C-alpha positions in Angstrom: 0.0 0.0 0.0 1.4 3.5 -0.9 2.4 5.8 2.0 -0.2 8.4 2.9 0.6 11.6 1.2 1.0 14.9 3.0 0.8 18.5 2.0 4.6 18.7 2.5 5.0 16.0 -0.2 3.2 18.3 -2.7 5.1 21.4 -1.5 8.5 19.6 -1.7 8.0 19.0 -5.5 7.0 22.6 -6.4 9.4 23.9 -9.1 8.9 27.5 -10.0 10.7 27.0 -13.4 7.9 24.6 -14.5 4.9 26.6 -13.2 2.6 28.9 -15.2 -0.5 30.8 -14.3 -2.4 34.0 -14.7 -3.6 36.8 -12.5 -6.4 38.3 -14.7 -9.3 38.7 -14.7 -9.4 40.1 -11.2 -11.7 38.4 -8.6 -11.4 35.0 -10.3 -9.4 32.0 -9.0 -7.1 30.5 -11.7 -5.5 27.0 -11.6 -1.7 26.9 -11.8 -0.2 24.6 -14.3 3.0 22.7 -13.7 2.5 22.6 -9.9 3.3 18.9 -9.7 -0.3 17.7 -9.1 0.6 14.4 -10.7 3.3 13.7 -8.1 0.6 13.5 -5.5 -2.1 12.0 -7.7 -4.0 15.3 -7.9 -4.7 15.5 -4.2 -3.6 19.2 -4.1 -4.0 22.0 -6.5 -2.7 25.6 -6.5 -4.7 28.6 -7.6 -3.9 32.3 -8.0 -6.1 35.4 -8.0 -5.8 39.2 -8.0 -8.3 40.7 -5.6 -10.9 43.1 -7.0 -10.3 45.4 -4.0 -8.2 48.6 -4.3 -5.3 48.3 -3.7 -5.1 44.9 -5.3 -3.8 41.9 -3.4 -2.3 38.8 -5.1 -3.6 35.7 -3.5 -2.4 32.1 -3.7 -4.1 29.1 -2.3 -3.7 25.3 -2.2 -6.8 23.2 -2.1 -7.0 19.6 -1.0 -9.2 17.2 -3.0 -10.7 20.3 -4.7 -12.8 21.3 -1.7 -10.7 22.0 1.4 -8.4 25.0 1.8 -5.2 23.9 3.3 -2.8 26.8 2.7 -3.0 30.4 1.5 -1.0 33.5 1.3 -1.5 37.1 0.1 1.1 39.3 -1.5 1.0 43.1 -1.9 2.7 43.1 -5.3 2.5 40.5 -8.1 4.8 37.7 -7.0 7.0 35.6 -9.2 6.5 31.8 -9.0 9.9 31.7 -7.3 8.5 33.9 -4.5 5.4 31.7 -4.2 7.4 28.5 -4.0 9.8 30.0 -1.5 6.9 31.0 0.7 5.3 27.6 0.6 8.6 25.8 1.2 9.3 27.9 4.2 5.8 27.6 5.8 4.5 24.2 4.6 7.5 22.2 3.4 
């Protein structure tokens, strides 16, 4: 039987050089591509969104099984994927 996967397993495989995503349109969550979903059999998925508030905030979240929020972070300026990966490695890796 395979070992039980943990959020840290997903975060450990995040590679900013392989990730792509969008921030527009504002107020809509967008699925990140290249976030290593396949390494954890799709258990976790990362999303990005620019808030519709003023000033805008750049939000990133990780959902488990598509329904449960397990991690999120908000940036004041548009982050690079390197910044996003660094944050999740530091706080959830």
